[in-house]
PQR file with spaces between the fields and no chain letter, atoms N, CA, C, O and H, PARSE charges and radii, in Angstrom:
ATOM       1  N    MET     1     231.946   85.776  103.185 -0.4000 1.5000
ATOM       2  CA   MET     1     232.137   84.296  102.667 -0.0000 2.0000
ATOM       3  C    MET     1     230.407   83.815  102.885  0.5500 1.7000
ATOM       4  O    MET     1     229.674   84.154  103.814 -0.5500 1.4000
ATOM       5  N    SER     2     230.087   82.986  101.786 -0.4000 1.5000
ATOM       6  CA   SER     2     229.017   82.414  102.025 -0.0000 2.0000
ATOM       7  C    SER     2     228.950   80.957  102.119  0.5500 1.7000
ATOM       8  O    SER     2     229.818   80.450  102.830 -0.5500 1.4000
ATOM       9  H    SER     2     230.682   82.711  101.031  0.4000 1.0000
ATOM      10  N    ALA     3     228.116   80.174  101.562 -0.4000 1.5000
ATOM      11  CA   ALA     3     228.149   78.634  101.898 -0.0000 2.0000
ATOM      12  C    ALA     3     229.428   78.179  101.209  0.5500 1.7000
ATOM      13  O    ALA     3     229.827   78.695  100.165 -0.5500 1.4000
ATOM      14  H    ALA     3     227.411   80.586  100.985  0.4000 1.0000
ATOM      15  N    THR     4     230.042   77.205  101.831 -0.4000 1.5000
ATOM      16  CA   THR     4     231.023   76.334  101.432 -0.0000 2.0000
ATOM      17  C    THR     4     230.724   75.019  101.691  0.5500 1.7000
ATOM      18  O    THR     4     230.280   74.700  102.794 -0.5500 1.4000
ATOM      19  H    THR     4     229.719   76.786  102.679  0.4000 1.0000
ATOM      20  N    LEU     5     230.913   74.195  100.798 -0.4000 1.5000
ATOM      21  CA   LEU     5     230.938   72.767  100.752 -0.0000 2.0000
ATOM      22  C    LEU     5     232.167   72.103  100.898  0.5500 1.7000
ATOM      23  O    LEU     5     232.950   72.104   99.948 -0.5500 1.4000
ATOM      24  H    LEU     5     231.274   74.454   99.902  0.4000 1.0000
ATOM      25  N    LEU     6     232.475   71.490  102.037 -0.4000 1.5000
ATOM      26  CA   LEU     6     233.756   70.565  102.256 -0.0000 2.0000
ATOM      27  C    LEU     6     233.707   69.192  102.073  0.5500 1.7000
ATOM      28  O    LEU     6     232.885   68.554  102.731 -0.5500 1.4000
ATOM      29  H    LEU     6     231.839   71.490  102.809  0.4000 1.0000
ATOM      30  N    SER     7     234.514   68.571  101.222 -0.4000 1.5000
ATOM      31  CA   SER     7     234.525   67.029  101.291 -0.0000 2.0000
ATOM      32  C    SER     7     235.017   66.564  102.418  0.5500 1.7000
ATOM      33  O    SER     7     236.236   66.717  102.501 -0.5500 1.4000
ATOM      34  H    SER     7     235.182   69.089  100.687  0.4000 1.0000
ATOM      35  N    LEU     8     234.382   65.916  103.555 -0.4000 1.5000
ATOM      36  CA   LEU     8     234.669   65.643  104.825 -0.0000 2.0000
ATOM      37  C    LEU     8     234.729   64.125  105.085  0.5500 1.7000
ATOM      38  O    LEU     8     235.106   63.626  106.145 -0.5500 1.4000
ATOM      39  H    LEU     8     233.392   65.792  103.488  0.4000 1.0000
ATOM      40  N    ASP     9     234.268   63.375  103.877 -0.4000 1.5000
ATOM      41  CA   ASP     9     233.719   62.024  104.172 -0.0000 2.0000
ATOM      42  C    ASP     9     235.244   61.227  104.539  0.5500 1.7000
ATOM      43  O    ASP     9     236.287   61.351  103.897 -0.5500 1.4000
ATOM      44  H    ASP     9     233.962   63.780  103.016  0.4000 1.0000
ATOM      45  N    GLY    10     235.045   60.483  105.626 -0.4000 1.5000
ATOM      46  CA   GLY    10     236.306   59.616  106.100 -0.0000 2.0000
ATOM      47  C    GLY    10     237.311   60.491  106.967  0.5500 1.7000
ATOM      48  O    GLY    10     238.336   59.948  107.381 -0.5500 1.4000
ATOM      49  H    GLY    10     234.198   60.382  106.147  0.4000 1.0000
ATOM      50  N    GLN    11     237.056   61.822  107.257 -0.4000 1.5000
ATOM      51  CA   GLN    11     238.077   62.479  107.809 -0.0000 2.0000
ATOM      52  C    GLN    11     237.781   62.197  109.387  0.5500 1.7000
ATOM      53  O    GLN    11     236.693   61.974  109.918 -0.5500 1.4000
ATOM      54  H    GLN    11     236.223   62.263  106.921  0.4000 1.0000
ATOM      55  N    ASP    12     238.997   62.269  109.941 -0.4000 1.5000
ATOM      56  CA   ASP    12     239.156   61.910  111.608 -0.0000 2.0000
ATOM      57  C    ASP    12     238.745   63.259  112.398  0.5500 1.7000
ATOM      58  O    ASP    12     238.809   64.371  111.873 -0.5500 1.4000
ATOM      59  H    ASP    12     239.881   62.451  109.510  0.4000 1.0000
ATOM      60  N    ASP    13     238.335   63.038  113.658 -0.4000 1.5000
ATOM      61  CA   ASP    13     237.949   64.134  114.538 -0.0000 2.0000
ATOM      62  C    ASP    13     238.880   65.493  114.515  0.5500 1.7000
ATOM      63  O    ASP    13     238.508   66.666  114.476 -0.5500 1.4000
ATOM      64  H    ASP    13     238.283   62.135  114.084  0.4000 1.0000
ATOM      65  N    ALA    14     240.028   65.026  114.546 -0.4000 1.5000
ATOM      66  CA   ALA    14     241.218   66.202  114.338 -0.0000 2.0000
ATOM      67  C    ALA    14     241.100   67.154  113.286  0.5500 1.7000
ATOM      68  O    ALA    14     241.305   68.360  113.428 -0.5500 1.4000
ATOM      69  H    ALA    14     240.330   64.073  114.577  0.4000 1.0000
ATOM      70  N    THR    15     240.726   66.522  112.099 -0.4000 1.5000
ATOM      71  CA   THR    15     240.486   67.242  111.010 -0.0000 2.0000
ATOM      72  C    THR    15     239.247   68.093  111.058  0.5500 1.7000
ATOM      73  O    THR    15     239.178   69.274  110.716 -0.5500 1.4000
ATOM      74  H    THR    15     240.559   65.543  111.984  0.4000 1.0000
ATOM      75  N    LEU    16     238.349   67.395  111.493 -0.4000 1.5000
ATOM      76  CA   LEU    16     237.120   68.093  111.599 -0.0000 2.0000
ATOM      77  C    LEU    16     237.064   69.234  112.566  0.5500 1.7000
ATOM      78  O    LEU    16     236.520   70.278  112.204 -0.5500 1.4000
ATOM      79  H    LEU    16     238.405   66.437  111.771  0.4000 1.0000
ATOM      80  N    LEU    17     237.569   69.130  113.743 -0.4000 1.5000
ATOM      81  CA   LEU    17     237.969   70.362  114.475 -0.0000 2.0000
ATOM      82  C    LEU    17     238.761   71.625  113.934  0.5500 1.7000
ATOM      83  O    LEU    17     238.542   72.823  114.118 -0.5500 1.4000
ATOM      84  H    LEU    17     238.010   68.282  114.037  0.4000 1.0000
ATOM      85  N    ARG    18     239.689   71.020  113.252 -0.4000 1.5000
ATOM      86  CA   ARG    18     240.605   72.096  112.433 -0.0000 2.0000
ATOM      87  C    ARG    18     239.746   72.859  111.534  0.5500 1.7000
ATOM      88  O    ARG    18     239.811   74.085  111.445 -0.5500 1.4000
ATOM      89  H    ARG    18     239.867   70.047  113.102  0.4000 1.0000
ATOM      90  N    GLU    19     238.897   72.087  110.830 -0.4000 1.5000
ATOM      91  CA   GLU    19     238.009   72.946  109.923 -0.0000 2.0000
ATOM      92  C    GLU    19     236.897   73.631  110.532  0.5500 1.7000
ATOM      93  O    GLU    19     236.292   74.430  109.817 -0.5500 1.4000
ATOM      94  H    GLU    19     238.844   71.091  110.902  0.4000 1.0000
ATOM      95  N    ILE    20     236.534   73.474  111.661 -0.4000 1.5000
ATOM      96  CA   ILE    20     235.475   74.187  112.399 -0.0000 2.0000
ATOM      97  C    ILE    20     236.062   75.511  113.030  0.5500 1.7000
ATOM      98  O    ILE    20     235.564   76.636  113.075 -0.5500 1.4000
ATOM      99  H    ILE    20     237.025   72.825  112.242  0.4000 1.0000
ATOM     100  N    ARG    21     237.279   75.038  113.506 -0.4000 1.5000
ATOM     101  CA   ARG    21     238.155   76.274  114.041 -0.0000 2.0000
ATOM     102  C    ARG    21     238.524   77.292  113.098  0.5500 1.7000
ATOM     103  O    ARG    21     238.454   78.499  113.328 -0.5500 1.4000
ATOM     104  H    ARG    21     237.684   74.124  113.469  0.4000 1.0000
ATOM     105  N    SER    22     238.941   76.740  111.972 -0.4000 1.5000
ATOM     106  CA   SER    22     239.095   77.677  110.827 -0.0000 2.0000
ATOM     107  C    SER    22     237.975   78.689  110.401  0.5500 1.7000
ATOM     108  O    SER    22     238.205   79.848  110.056 -0.5500 1.4000
ATOM     109  H    SER    22     238.998   75.759  111.785  0.4000 1.0000
ATOM     110  N    ALA    23     236.677   78.084  110.471 -0.4000 1.5000
ATOM     111  CA   ALA    23     235.452   78.658  110.002 -0.0000 2.0000
ATOM     112  C    ALA    23     235.065   79.700  110.963  0.5500 1.7000
ATOM     113  O    ALA    23     234.415   80.680  110.601 -0.5500 1.4000
ATOM     114  H    ALA    23     236.490   77.142  110.751  0.4000 1.0000
ATOM     115  N    LEU    24     235.497   79.494  112.347 -0.4000 1.5000
ATOM     116  CA   LEU    24     235.355   80.356  113.416 -0.0000 2.0000
ATOM     117  C    LEU    24     236.540   81.514  113.347  0.5500 1.7000
ATOM     118  O    LEU    24     236.332   82.601  113.886 -0.5500 1.4000
ATOM     119  H    LEU    24     236.025   78.697  112.642  0.4000 1.0000
ATOM     120  N    ARG    25     237.533   81.302  112.806 -0.4000 1.5000
ATOM     121  CA   ARG    25     238.639   82.267  113.083 -0.0000 2.0000
ATOM     122  C    ARG    25     238.225   83.765  112.416  0.5500 1.7000
ATOM     123  O    ARG    25     237.741   83.974  111.304 -0.5500 1.4000
ATOM     124  H    ARG    25     237.703   80.419  112.368  0.4000 1.0000
ATOM     125  N    ASP    26     238.494   84.504  113.220 -0.4000 1.5000
ATOM     126  CA   ASP    26     238.264   86.016  112.866 -0.0000 2.0000
ATOM     127  C    ASP    26     236.873   86.372  112.534  0.5500 1.7000
ATOM     128  O    ASP    26     236.669   87.445  111.967 -0.5500 1.4000
ATOM     129  H    ASP    26     238.886   84.334  114.124  0.4000 1.0000
ATOM     130  N    LEU    27     235.733   85.457  112.874 -0.4000 1.5000
ATOM     131  CA   LEU    27     234.590   85.645  112.735 -0.0000 2.0000
ATOM     132  C    LEU    27     234.144   86.695  113.733  0.5500 1.7000
ATOM     133  O    LEU    27     234.543   86.447  114.871 -0.5500 1.4000
ATOM     134  H    LEU    27     235.899   84.585  113.335  0.4000 1.0000
ATOM     135  N    ARG    28     233.377   87.875  113.607 -0.4000 1.5000
ATOM     136  CA   ARG    28     233.080   88.968  114.248 -0.0000 2.0000
ATOM     137  C    ARG    28     231.455   89.128  114.499  0.5500 1.7000
ATOM     138  O    ARG    28     230.937   89.533  115.540 -0.5500 1.4000
ATOM     139  H    ARG    28     233.053   88.077  112.682  0.4000 1.0000
ATOM     140  N    PHE    29     230.866   88.769  113.454 -0.4000 1.5000
ATOM     141  CA   PHE    29     229.372   88.779  113.655 -0.0000 2.0000
ATOM     142  C    PHE    29     228.914   87.564  112.374  0.5500 1.7000
ATOM     143  O    PHE    29     229.368   87.560  111.229 -0.5500 1.4000
ATOM     144  H    PHE    29     231.286   88.441  112.608  0.4000 1.0000
ATOM     145  N    GLY    30     228.148   86.818  112.807 -0.4000 1.5000
ATOM     146  CA   GLY    30     227.848   85.717  111.853 -0.0000 2.0000
ATOM     147  C    GLY    30     227.586   84.496  112.572  0.5500 1.7000
ATOM     148  O    GLY    30     227.327   84.487  113.776 -0.5500 1.4000
ATOM     149  H    GLY    30     227.779   86.821  113.737  0.4000 1.0000
ATOM     150  N    SER    31     227.657   83.332  111.758 -0.4000 1.5000
ATOM     151  CA   SER    31     227.186   82.005  112.279 -0.0000 2.0000
ATOM     152  C    SER    31     228.062   80.929  111.606  0.5500 1.7000
ATOM     153  O    SER    31     228.372   81.122  110.430 -0.5500 1.4000
ATOM     154  H    SER    31     227.867   83.339  110.780  0.4000 1.0000
ATOM     155  N    VAL    32     228.493   79.814  112.232 -0.4000 1.5000
ATOM     156  CA   VAL    32     228.941   78.576  111.499 -0.0000 2.0000
ATOM     157  C    VAL    32     227.731   77.533  111.701  0.5500 1.7000
ATOM     158  O    VAL    32     227.098   77.443  112.753 -0.5500 1.4000
ATOM     159  H    VAL    32     228.241   79.658  113.187  0.4000 1.0000
ATOM     160  N    GLU    33     227.518   76.828  110.655 -0.4000 1.5000
ATOM     161  CA   GLU    33     226.451   75.662  110.507 -0.0000 2.0000
ATOM     162  C    GLU    33     227.262   74.453  110.244  0.5500 1.7000
ATOM     163  O    GLU    33     228.089   74.373  109.336 -0.5500 1.4000
ATOM     164  H    GLU    33     228.032   76.902  109.800  0.4000 1.0000
ATOM     165  N    ILE    34     226.959   73.452  111.148 -0.4000 1.5000
ATOM     166  CA   ILE    34     227.500   72.188  110.795 -0.0000 2.0000
ATOM     167  C    ILE    34     226.447   71.267  110.381  0.5500 1.7000
ATOM     168  O    ILE    34     225.469   71.186  111.123 -0.5500 1.4000
ATOM     169  H    ILE    34     226.287   73.517  111.886  0.4000 1.0000
ATOM     170  N    THR    35     226.487   70.470  109.183 -0.4000 1.5000
ATOM     171  CA   THR    35     225.374   69.921  108.723 -0.0000 2.0000
ATOM     172  C    THR    35     225.757   68.260  108.743  0.5500 1.7000
ATOM     173  O    THR    35     226.741   67.880  108.108 -0.5500 1.4000
ATOM     174  H    THR    35     227.281   70.536  108.580  0.4000 1.0000
ATOM     175  N    VAL    36     224.997   67.381  109.440 -0.4000 1.5000
ATOM     176  CA   VAL    36     225.256   66.106  109.682 -0.0000 2.0000
ATOM     177  C    VAL    36     224.358   65.404  109.030  0.5500 1.7000
ATOM     178  O    VAL    36     223.190   65.792  109.069 -0.5500 1.4000
ATOM     179  H    VAL    36     224.197   67.690  109.955  0.4000 1.0000
ATOM     180  N    HIS    37     224.731   64.132  108.234 -0.4000 1.5000
ATOM     181  CA   HIS    37     223.835   63.020  107.531 -0.0000 2.0000
ATOM     182  C    HIS    37     224.386   61.821  107.998  0.5500 1.7000
ATOM     183  O    HIS    37     225.599   61.610  107.969 -0.5500 1.4000
ATOM     184  H    HIS    37     225.680   63.817  108.202  0.4000 1.0000
ATOM     185  N    ASN    38     223.522   60.983  108.448 -0.4000 1.5000
ATOM     186  CA   ASN    38     223.721   59.500  108.967 -0.0000 2.0000
ATOM     187  C    ASN    38     225.143   59.658  109.784  0.5500 1.7000
ATOM     188  O    ASN    38     226.102   58.917  109.569 -0.5500 1.4000
ATOM     189  H    ASN    38     222.537   61.154  108.472  0.4000 1.0000
ATOM     190  N    GLY    39     225.147   60.539  110.582 -0.4000 1.5000
ATOM     191  CA   GLY    39     226.323   60.528  111.863 -0.0000 2.0000
ATOM     192  C    GLY    39     227.382   61.042  111.313  0.5500 1.7000
ATOM     193  O    GLY    39     228.353   61.060  112.070 -0.5500 1.4000
ATOM     194  H    GLY    39     224.368   61.141  110.756  0.4000 1.0000
ATOM     195  N    GLN    40     227.577   61.526  110.128 -0.4000 1.5000
ATOM     196  CA   GLN    40     228.839   61.990  109.355 -0.0000 2.0000
ATOM     197  C    GLN    40     228.676   63.641  108.989  0.5500 1.7000
ATOM     198  O    GLN    40     227.648   64.116  108.506 -0.5500 1.4000
ATOM     199  H    GLN    40     226.789   61.511  109.513  0.4000 1.0000
ATOM     200  N    VAL    41     229.729   64.314  109.272 -0.4000 1.5000
ATOM     201  CA   VAL    41     229.698   65.785  108.984 -0.0000 2.0000
ATOM     202  C    VAL    41     230.028   65.675  107.548  0.5500 1.7000
ATOM     203  O    VAL    41     230.952   65.038  107.042 -0.5500 1.4000
ATOM     204  H    VAL    41     230.564   63.928  109.665  0.4000 1.0000
ATOM     205  N    VAL    42     229.039   66.465  106.919 -0.4000 1.5000
ATOM     206  CA   VAL    42     229.066   66.556  105.355 -0.0000 2.0000
ATOM     207  C    VAL    42     229.141   67.987  105.017  0.5500 1.7000
ATOM     208  O    VAL    42     229.174   68.211  103.807 -0.5500 1.4000
ATOM     209  H    VAL    42     228.289   66.982  107.330  0.4000 1.0000
ATOM     210  N    GLN    43     229.173   68.900  105.715 -0.4000 1.5000
ATOM     211  CA   GLN    43     229.297   70.264  105.206 -0.0000 2.0000
ATOM     212  C    GLN    43     229.318   71.269  106.539  0.5500 1.7000
ATOM     213  O    GLN    43     228.616   71.157  107.544 -0.5500 1.4000
ATOM     214  H    GLN    43     229.147   68.718  106.698  0.4000 1.0000
ATOM     215  N    ILE    44     230.273   72.231  106.270 -0.4000 1.5000
ATOM     216  CA   ILE    44     230.415   73.430  107.411 -0.0000 2.0000
ATOM     217  C    ILE    44     230.211   74.522  106.409  0.5500 1.7000
ATOM     218  O    ILE    44     230.743   74.562  105.300 -0.5500 1.4000
ATOM     219  H    ILE    44     230.843   72.322  105.454  0.4000 1.0000
ATOM     220  N    GLU    45     229.335   75.460  106.942 -0.4000 1.5000
ATOM     221  CA   GLU    45     228.897   76.634  106.315 -0.0000 2.0000
ATOM     222  C    GLU    45     229.041   77.901  107.140  0.5500 1.7000
ATOM     223  O    GLU    45     228.425   78.109  108.185 -0.5500 1.4000
ATOM     224  H    GLU    45     228.903   75.428  107.844  0.4000 1.0000
ATOM     225  N    ARG    46     230.027   78.838  106.502 -0.4000 1.5000
ATOM     226  CA   ARG    46     230.061   79.949  107.282 -0.0000 2.0000
ATOM     227  C    ARG    46     229.375   81.097  106.697  0.5500 1.7000
ATOM     228  O    ARG    46     229.446   81.265  105.480 -0.5500 1.4000
ATOM     229  H    ARG    46     230.528   78.669  105.653  0.4000 1.0000
ATOM     230  N    LYS    47     228.619   82.027  107.546 -0.4000 1.5000
ATOM     231  CA   LYS    47     227.898   83.277  107.133 -0.0000 2.0000
ATOM     232  C    LYS    47     228.457   84.345  108.069  0.5500 1.7000
ATOM     233  O    LYS    47     228.497   84.330  109.299 -0.5500 1.4000
ATOM     234  H    LYS    47     228.561   81.890  108.535  0.4000 1.0000
ATOM     235  N    GLU    48     228.864   85.239  107.244 -0.4000 1.5000
ATOM     236  CA   GLU    48     229.496   86.551  107.864 -0.0000 2.0000
ATOM     237  C    GLU    48     228.766   87.607  107.487  0.5500 1.7000
ATOM     238  O    GLU    48     228.340   87.762  106.342 -0.5500 1.4000
ATOM     239  H    GLU    48     228.832   85.251  106.245  0.4000 1.0000
ATOM     240  N    LYS    49     228.568   88.463  108.525 -0.4000 1.5000
ATOM     241  CA   LYS    49     228.045   89.743  108.286 -0.0000 2.0000
ATOM     242  C    LYS    49     228.895   91.001  108.688  0.5500 1.7000
ATOM     243  O    LYS    49     229.618   91.004  109.685 -0.5500 1.4000
ATOM     244  H    LYS    49     228.915   88.338  109.454  0.4000 1.0000
ATOM     245  N    PHE    50     228.763   91.998  107.893 -0.4000 1.5000
ATOM     246  CA   PHE    50     229.630   93.004  108.236 -0.0000 2.0000
ATOM     247  C    PHE    50     228.435   94.227  108.570  0.5500 1.7000
ATOM     248  O    PHE    50     227.537   94.574  107.803 -0.5500 1.4000
ATOM     249  H    PHE    50     228.176   91.995  107.083  0.4000 1.0000
ATOM     250  N    ARG    51     228.689   94.710  109.817 -0.4000 1.5000
ATOM     251  CA   ARG    51     227.833   95.606  110.090 -0.0000 2.0000
ATOM     252  C    ARG    51     228.459   97.133  109.932  0.5500 1.7000
ATOM     253  O    ARG    51     229.541   97.501  110.391 -0.5500 1.4000
ATOM     254  H    ARG    51     229.419   94.428  110.439  0.4000 1.0000
ATOM     255  N    LEU    52     227.674   97.801  109.298 -0.4000 1.5000
ATOM     256  CA   LEU    52     228.033   99.405  109.189 -0.0000 2.0000
ATOM     257  C    LEU    52     227.451  100.231  110.192  0.5500 1.7000
ATOM     258  O    LEU    52     226.295  100.056  110.577 -0.5500 1.4000
ATOM     259  H    LEU    52     226.795   97.503  108.925  0.4000 1.0000
ATOM     260  N    GLN    53     228.296  101.238  110.691 -0.4000 1.5000
ATOM     261  CA   GLN    53     227.854  101.993  111.801 -0.0000 2.0000
ATOM     262  C    GLN    53     227.356  103.355  110.941  0.5500 1.7000
ATOM     263  O    GLN    53     228.058  103.802  110.034 -0.5500 1.4000
ATOM     264  H    GLN    53     229.235  101.380  110.378  0.4000 1.0000
ATOM     265  N    HIS    54     226.006  103.996  111.341 -0.4000 1.5000
ATOM     266  CA   HIS    54     225.502  105.150  110.945 -0.0000 2.0000
ATOM     267  C    HIS    54     226.440  106.243  111.490  0.5500 1.7000
ATOM     268  O    HIS    54     226.746  106.261  112.683 -0.5500 1.4000
ATOM     269  H    HIS    54     225.436  103.632  112.078  0.4000 1.0000
ATOM     270  N    GLN    55     226.857  107.079  110.682 -0.4000 1.5000
ATOM     271  CA   GLN    55     227.697  108.159  111.519 -0.0000 2.0000
ATOM     272  C    GLN    55     226.698  109.416  111.601  0.5500 1.7000
ATOM     273  O    GLN    55     226.151  109.809  110.571 -0.5500 1.4000
ATOM     274  H    GLN    55     226.609  107.064  109.714  0.4000 1.0000
ATOM     275  N    PRO    56     226.502  109.947  112.654 -0.5600 1.5000
ATOM     276  CA   PRO    56     225.423  111.015  112.818  0.2800 2.0000
ATOM     277  C    PRO    56     225.835  112.201  111.772  0.5500 1.7000
ATOM     278  O    PRO    56     227.014  112.452  111.524 -0.5500 1.4000
ATOM     279  N    GLY    57     224.847  112.834  111.243 -0.4000 1.5000
ATOM     280  CA   GLY    57     225.062  114.049  110.531 -0.0000 2.0000
ATOM     281  C    GLY    57     225.098  113.593  108.883  0.5500 1.7000
ATOM     282  O    GLY    57     224.929  114.404  107.973 -0.5500 1.4000
ATOM     283  H    GLY    57     223.889  112.630  111.444  0.4000 1.0000
ATOM     284  N    LYS    58     225.336  112.216  108.690 -0.4000 1.5000
ATOM     285  CA   LYS    58     225.336  111.991  107.162 -0.0000 2.0000
ATOM     286  C    LYS    58     224.031  111.218  106.850  0.5500 1.7000
ATOM     287  O    LYS    58     223.578  110.332  107.575 -0.5500 1.4000
ATOM     288  H    LYS    58     225.473  111.557  109.430  0.4000 1.0000
ATOM     289  N    PRO    59     223.510  111.621  105.766 -0.5600 1.5000
ATOM     290  CA   PRO    59     222.393  110.696  105.237  0.2800 2.0000
ATOM     291  C    PRO    59     222.539  109.151  105.369  0.5500 1.7000
ATOM     292  O    PRO    59     223.673  108.677  105.312 -0.5500 1.4000
ATOM     293  N    ALA    60     221.503  108.366  105.535 -0.4000 1.5000
ATOM     294  CA   ALA    60     221.684  107.116  105.728 -0.0000 2.0000
ATOM     295  C    ALA    60     221.566  106.486  104.307  0.5500 1.7000
ATOM     296  O    ALA    60     221.695  105.271  104.158 -0.5500 1.4000
ATOM     297  H    ALA    60     220.581  108.751  105.581  0.4000 1.0000
């Protein structure tokens, strides 16, 4: 999942926390970025990385 723009204008704190928890759910490697403009959360961005393990004996 890459950038996701959420319309959060006028949302209450409980809704914002629910959206942040949702972005963090099942995230193993990556980041969640919260963008604020004029004291309002305007965007929550989730960046997820998938780590591949190199198996010995196989070409990379």
